[in-house]
C-alpha positions in Angstrom: 124.9 -37.3 118.3 126.7 -34.0 117.4 130.5 -34.5 117.4 133.2 -32.0 116.8 136.7 -33.5 117.2 139.0 -32.4 114.3 140.5 -35.9 113.8 137.5 -37.1 111.9 136.7 -40.7 112.3 140.0 -41.5 114.0 139.8 -39.9 117.4 138.7 -41.3 120.7 135.7 -39.1 120.6 134.7 -40.9 117.4 135.2 -44.3 119.2 132.9 -43.1 121.9 130.3 -42.1 119.2 130.5 -45.5 117.7 130.0 -47.1 121.1 127.1 -44.9 121.9 125.5 -45.4 118.5 125.8 -49.2 119.0 124.3 -49.2 122.5 121.4 -47.0 121.6 120.6 -49.0 118.4 120.7 -52.2 120.3 117.9 -50.7 122.5 115.9 -50.0 119.4 116.7 -46.3 118.9 117.5 -44.7 115.5 120.6 -42.6 115.7 122.1 -39.9 113.4 125.6 -38.8 113.6 126.2 -35.1 112.9 129.9 -34.6 112.5 130.4 -30.9 112.3 133.9 -31.0 111.0 133.1 -33.6 108.4 130.2 -31.5 107.0 132.2 -28.3 107.1 129.7 -26.6 109.4 130.0 -22.8 109.4 130.2 -21.7 113.0 129.7 -18.0 112.3 126.2 -16.5 112.8 125.4 -13.7 110.4 122.9 -12.5 107.8 123.6 -15.7 105.8 121.5 -17.6 108.4 118.3 -16.2 106.9 116.5 -16.4 103.6 117.7 -13.6 101.2 115.2 -10.8 101.0 113.4 -11.9 104.1 115.2 -9.8 106.7 113.1 -7.7 109.0 115.5 -4.8 108.9 117.9 -4.3 106.0 119.5 -1.1 107.4 120.5 -2.3 110.8 121.2 -6.0 111.4 120.4 -7.4 114.8 120.9 -11.1 115.0 118.4 -11.9 117.7 115.7 -9.7 116.1 116.2 -11.5 112.8 116.1 -14.9 114.5 112.8 -14.1 116.1 111.4 -12.7 112.8 112.5 -15.9 110.9 111.0 -18.2 113.6 107.7 -16.3 113.9 107.1 -14.7 110.5 109.0 -16.2 107.6 109.2 -19.7 109.0 112.4 -20.6 107.4 116.2 -20.3 107.7 119.2 -20.8 105.4 119.4 -24.4 104.3 122.4 -25.5 106.4 120.9 -24.1 109.6 117.4 -25.5 108.8 118.9 -28.8 108.3 120.4 -28.8 111.9 117.1 -27.5 113.4 115.2 -30.2 111.6 117.6 -32.8 113.2 116.8 -31.6 116.7 113.0 -31.4 115.8 113.2 -35.1 114.8 115.2 -36.5 117.8 114.3 -37.2 121.4 117.8 -36.5 122.7 120.8 -34.4 121.6 124.1 -35.8 122.7 127.0 -33.4 122.4 130.4 -35.3 122.0 133.5 -33.1 122.1 137.0 -32.8 123.5 137.0 -30.1 126.2 138.6 -26.9 125.0 139.1 -24.2 127.6 136.1 -25.4 129.8 133.9 -25.4 126.7 133.4 -26.9 123.3 135.7 -26.5 120.3 134.9 -23.3 118.3 133.0 -25.2 115.5 130.7 -26.6 118.2 130.2 -23.3 119.9 129.1 -22.1 116.6 126.4 -24.7 116.6 125.2 -23.3 119.9 125.3 -19.8 118.5 123.5 -20.5 115.3 121.1 -23.3 116.3 119.9 -22.0 119.6 117.5 -19.7 117.9 115.4 -17.1 119.6 111.6 -18.0 119.5 112.6 -21.5 118.1 114.9 -23.0 120.6 114.6 -20.6 123.5 113.1 -19.2 125.8 111.4 -22.3 127.2 107.9 -20.8 126.7 108.7 -20.4 123.0 110.9 -23.5 122.5 109.9 -26.2 120.0 112.2 -28.6 121.9 110.5 -28.6 125.3 110.8 -32.0 126.9 113.6 -33.2 124.7 116.7 -34.5 126.4 120.2 -32.9 126.3 123.4 -34.6 127.2 127.1 -33.7 127.3 129.8 -36.3 126.7 133.4 -35.0 126.8 136.9 -36.1 126.8 139.4 -34.5 129.2 143.1 -34.3 129.7 143.6 -35.6 133.2 142.5 -39.0 134.5 138.7 -39.1 135.0 138.8 -39.2 138.8 141.2 -36.1 139.0 139.0 -34.1 136.6 135.7 -35.1 138.2 136.6 -34.7 141.9 137.6 -31.7 144.0 141.4 -31.4 144.5 144.2 -29.1 145.4 144.6 -25.9 143.6 147.7 -27.3 141.7 145.4 -29.7 139.9 144.1 -28.7 136.5 141.1 -26.4 136.8 142.5 -25.3 140.2 141.0 -28.4 141.8 137.4 -27.5 140.7 135.5 -30.5 139.4 135.2 -30.2 135.6 131.4 -30.9 135.6 131.1 -27.6 137.7 133.0 -25.7 135.0 130.9 -27.2 132.2 127.5 -26.5 134.0 126.6 -23.7 131.6 126.7 -26.2 128.7 125.3 -29.3 130.5 122.7 -27.6 132.7 122.1 -23.9 132.1 121.7 -24.2 128.3 119.2 -27.0 128.1 117.1 -25.4 130.9 116.9 -22.2 128.9 115.5 -24.2 126.0 113.0 -26.1 128.1 114.9 -29.3 127.7 115.7 -32.0 130.2 119.5 -32.2 131.2 120.8 -35.8 131.3 123.8 -36.4 133.6 127.0 -35.8 131.6 129.7 -38.3 130.8 133.3 -37.3 131.2 136.4 -39.4 130.6 140.1 -39.1 130.4 143.0 -39.2 129.7 144.1 -39.1 126.1 147.3 -41.2 126.6 145.4 -44.1 128.1 146.3 -47.5 126.7 144.0 -49.0 124.1 142.6 -51.6 126.5 141.8 -48.7 128.9 140.0 -46.8 126.2 138.0 -49.9 125.2 136.9 -50.0 128.9 135.9 -46.3 128.8 133.7 -47.0 125.7 132.0 -49.8 127.7 131.4 -47.3 130.6 129.9 -44.9 128.1 127.6 -47.5 126.8 126.4 -48.3 130.2 125.9 -44.7 131.0 123.6 -44.4 128.1 121.7 -47.5 129.1 121.2 -46.1 132.5 120.4 -42.4 131.8 119.0 -42.5 128.3 117.3 -45.8 127.6 116.7 -46.8 131.2 113.9 -45.6 133.5 114.3 -42.4 135.5 114.2 -44.4 138.7 117.6 -45.9 137.6 119.2 -42.5 137.8 119.3 -42.5 141.6 120.6 -46.1 142.2 124.0 -46.0 143.7 126.9 -47.3 141.7 128.1 -50.7 143.0 
């Protein structure tokens, strides 16, 4: 579970992470929490992503070319990046937990996408080492969940467009580019909800994981009571 809320350990996002970890472990799964803010993840892709002295071109730096060279020839990346790639190599599913920032992830989390979605390692699908792994988005939003997730008037946040549509590049396009299986996203709001409401939301998240991650694929299409 990759999380990127800046209020480390105390945010509602972290409460969801705890609930998700507990639910998955109860089903017999091993879970690693990858807190990008806590580890001080560097979101900026650069020459520092690669082993010193192993660049393909030293006179004209092209990020994608060097990614492909590292993936195909040298077989190694800078330690902090290699650690993240190893985590995805290890797991069966990557869950991205974040507060929605401008219809996307926080900058530090976007930097995970930029650096870890490595050409000839993570994508395209015919080159990806992650083919068949699952990918899921879990996000907290400002409005109440129903307002955010259903069409509404243009005066609503997002001009009335359901937030899952606005997040489609993260939840659908990106994993498909990597040959990964998109899992239905989880979205919940709002931040000023009462503690008992947030506890209920954590329970909804645990049930979402039981249905879409640990349950059988046939469970996906059963109507909600």
